[in-house]
C-alpha positions in Angstrom: -66.9 18.4 -9.6 -63.3 19.3 -10.4 -62.5 19.7 -14.1 -60.1 17.1 -15.5 -56.6 18.2 -16.1 -54.8 16.5 -19.1 -51.5 14.8 -18.2 -48.5 16.6 -19.4 -45.3 14.7 -20.3 -42.1 16.7 -20.4 -39.4 14.9 -22.4 -35.8 16.1 -22.6 -34.3 15.5 -26.1 -31.2 14.1 -24.4 -33.3 11.3 -23.1 -34.2 10.4 -26.7 -30.5 10.4 -27.7 -29.6 8.2 -24.8 -32.4 5.8 -25.7 -31.0 5.5 -29.3 -27.3 5.3 -28.2 -25.5 2.1 -29.2 -22.0 1.3 -28.0 -19.2 1.0 -30.6 -17.5 -2.4 -30.7 -13.9 -1.8 -29.9 -12.8 -4.7 -32.1 -14.2 -2.9 -35.2 -11.9 0.0 -34.5 -8.9 -2.3 -34.0 -9.8 -4.2 -37.2 -9.9 -1.0 -39.2 -6.6 0.3 -37.8 -4.8 -3.0 -38.6 -6.5 -3.0 -42.0 -5.1 0.5 -42.7 -1.6 -0.9 -41.7 -2.1 -4.0 -43.9 -0.3 -2.4 -47.0 2.9 -2.5 -45.0 2.8 -6.3 -45.5 4.1 -5.7 -49.0 7.5 -4.5 -47.6 8.5 -7.6 -45.5 7.0 -11.0 -44.6 7.4 -10.1 -40.9 4.7 -7.4 -41.4 2.2 -10.0 -42.6 1.0 -9.8 -39.0 -1.0 -6.6 -39.8 -3.5 -8.0 -42.3 -3.8 -11.2 -40.1 -4.7 -9.1 -37.1 -7.0 -7.0 -39.2 -8.9 -10.2 -40.3 -9.0 -11.4 -36.7 -10.3 -8.3 -35.1 -12.7 -7.4 -37.9 -14.3 -10.9 -37.9 -14.5 -10.8 -34.1 -16.2 -7.4 -34.2 -18.8 -8.6 -36.8 -19.6 -11.7 -34.7 -20.1 -9.5 -31.5 -22.2 -7.0 -33.4 -24.4 -9.8 -34.8 -24.8 -11.5 -31.4 -25.5 -8.3 -29.5 -27.8 -6.6 -32.2 -28.9 -3.9 -31.8 -26.8 -3.0 -28.7 -23.5 -2.6 -30.6 -22.5 -0.7 -33.7 -19.4 -0.6 -35.9 -20.4 -3.0 -38.6 -19.2 -0.6 -41.4 -15.8 -0.1 -39.8 -15.4 -3.9 -39.3 -16.4 -4.6 -42.9 -13.9 -2.1 -44.3 -11.2 -3.5 -42.0 -12.1 -7.1 -43.1 -12.0 -6.3 -46.8 -8.7 -4.4 -46.8 -7.0 -6.9 -44.6 -8.2 -9.8 -46.7 -6.9 -8.0 -49.9 -3.4 -7.6 -48.5 -3.4 -11.0 -46.7 -3.6 -12.5 -50.2 -1.6 -9.9 -52.1 1.5 -9.8 -49.9 2.3 -13.6 -50.0 1.5 -13.6 -53.8 3.9 -10.7 -54.4 6.6 -12.3 -52.2 6.3 -15.6 -54.0 6.4 -14.0 -57.4 9.5 -12.0 -56.5 11.1 -15.1 -54.9 10.7 -17.2 -58.0 11.8 -14.3 -60.3 15.1 -14.0 -58.4 15.6 -17.7 -58.6 15.1 -17.7 -62.3 17.5 -14.9 -62.8 20.1 -16.6 -60.7 19.8 -19.8 -62.7 20.3 -17.7 -65.9 23.5 -16.0 -64.7 24.9 -19.3 -63.3 24.2 -21.0 -66.7 26.2 -18.2 -68.4 29.0 -18.7 -65.9 29.1 -22.5 -66.4 29.0 -22.1 -70.2 32.1 -19.9 -70.0 33.9 -22.5 -67.9 32.9 -25.5 -70.0 33.7 -23.7 -73.2 37.2 -23.0 -71.8 36.7 -19.3 -71.5 37.7 -18.6 -67.9 38.4 -14.9 -68.7 34.6 -14.4 -69.4 33.7 -16.3 -66.2 36.1 -14.1 -64.3 34.3 -11.0 -65.7 31.0 -12.4 -64.3 32.5 -12.3 -60.8 32.9 -8.6 -61.1 30.3 -5.9 -60.5 28.4 -5.3 -63.8 29.6 -1.7 -64.1 33.3 -2.9 -64.0 33.1 -5.6 -66.6 34.8 -5.5 -70.0 32.8 -6.3 -73.2 32.6 -10.0 -74.1 34.4 -9.6 -77.4 37.6 -10.9 -79.0 39.7 -8.2 -77.4 39.0 -9.5 -73.9 41.9 -12.0 -74.1 44.2 -9.1 -75.1 43.0 -7.2 -72.1 44.2 -9.9 -69.8 47.4 -10.6 -71.7 48.4 -6.9 -71.7 47.4 -6.2 -68.1 49.7 -8.0 -65.6 47.4 -7.3 -62.6 44.3 -8.7 -64.3 46.3 -11.7 -65.7 47.4 -12.5 -62.1 43.8 -12.2 -60.9 42.7 -14.6 -63.6 45.4 -17.0 -62.7 44.3 -17.0 -59.0 40.7 -17.3 -60.1 41.3 -20.5 -62.1 43.3 -22.0 -59.2 40.0 -22.7 -57.5 39.8 -26.5 -57.4 36.2 -26.6 -58.7 36.9 -24.3 -61.6 40.2 -26.1 -62.4 38.3 -29.5 -62.5 35.6 -28.1 -64.8 38.2 -26.6 -67.1 39.9 -29.9 -67.4 36.7 -31.7 -68.3 35.7 -29.0 -70.8 32.7 -29.7 -73.2 32.6 -33.4 -72.4 31.0 -32.5 -69.0 27.3 -31.8 -68.5 25.9 -29.3 -66.0 22.5 -29.9 -64.4 20.7 -27.7 -61.9 20.1 -29.6 -58.7 18.6 -27.3 -56.1 18.4 -23.8 -54.6 19.9 -24.3 -51.2 19.6 -20.7 -49.8 18.0 -17.4 -50.7 17.9 -14.2 -48.8 17.4 -10.4 -49.2 18.8 -7.4 -47.3 18.6 -3.7 -47.7 21.1 -3.6 -50.6 21.1 -7.0 -52.4 19.5 -10.4 -53.0 21.6 -13.5 -52.3 21.1 -16.9 -53.8 23.0 -20.2 -53.4 22.4 -23.0 -55.8 23.8 -26.5 -56.3 24.7 -28.0 -59.7 25.6 -31.6 -60.6 28.6 -32.0 -63.0 28.4 -35.3 -64.9 31.0 -36.8 -67.1 32.3 -40.2 -68.4 35.7 -41.6 -67.6 36.9 -45.0 -68.7 33.4 -45.9 -69.7 32.0 -45.1 -66.3 29.6 -42.2 -65.5 30.8 -40.0 -62.7 29.6 -36.8 -61.1 30.3 -34.2 -58.5 28.5 -31.2 -57.1 29.4 -27.5 -57.3 27.8 -24.9 -55.0 27.7 -21.4 -56.4 26.8 -18.2 -54.6 25.4 -15.2 -56.5 24.4 -11.6 -55.5 22.0 -9.2 -57.2 22.7 -5.6 -56.2 21.8 -2.1 -57.4 24.3 0.4 -58.6 24.2 4.2 -58.1 21.8 4.5 -61.0 19.3 2.1 -59.5 20.0 -0.6 -62.0 20.2 -4.2 -60.7 22.9 -6.6 -61.8 24.2 -10.0 -60.9 27.7 -11.2 -60.0 29.1 -14.6 -59.2 30.6 -14.6 -55.7 32.1 -18.1 -55.3 32.1 -21.6 -56.5 32.8 -24.6 -54.2 33.3 -28.2 -55.3 33.0 -31.4 -53.4 29.7 -30.5 -51.8 27.4 -33.3 -50.8 23.6 -32.4 -51.0 21.7 -32.7 -47.8 19.1 -34.9 -49.4 21.8 -37.5 -50.4 23.3 -37.3 -46.9 19.9 -38.1 -45.3 19.3 -40.9 -47.7 22.7 -42.4 -47.0 22.2 -42.1 -43.2 18.8 -43.8 -43.5 20.2 -46.7 -45.4 23.1 -47.0 -43.0 20.6 -47.0 -40.1 
């Protein structure tokens, strides 16, 4: 009778590693990469695509990992990508809207100052608001003397008040009322913010209430010291708002 020989199992440690190996979901890596790029969305709305792609790929990865459990890994990468992408997907539009409305409010403030100068029959101050902030003279009692004693600036003021819209508002003076109507355009480039706004000028003539619209263009730019300042670029009268044009066309149709 032959003695029994115990079975011997030889196991390579690499076989155990292969048995425990789980593939990494490629979408989790992509989601993390786009999540790390998501802060760029604060620079420009065109870059909002990064947090959106981060959300898409991270969510896709988490769904794949859940459905293929335990064959796939990468849940932590996908979770980080999802959280970071979500953060900047919310923060970027919020920051853009806040800045957008801040610029509009500042533009309305500078235009109100400009209209007040015109309506109070102080065109020399309105003319100063059309200059770069660092070139303006102080708004004091000596400003008229500056224009009177400086032929070049006096001629510039004369040409400035020749603008039909400015001339009409100067003629109406304090009896006219200025009302903000709409912001018709707003943009931003590497050096400045640009805003176009529309204002309704209302007055009474022969017992009848009349009005016309004035479109103003403003620019906010930074000087060499990094300080931002506004200036009035132009004023155009006789403008018909698009909303009124559409209403008139609809009635005519």
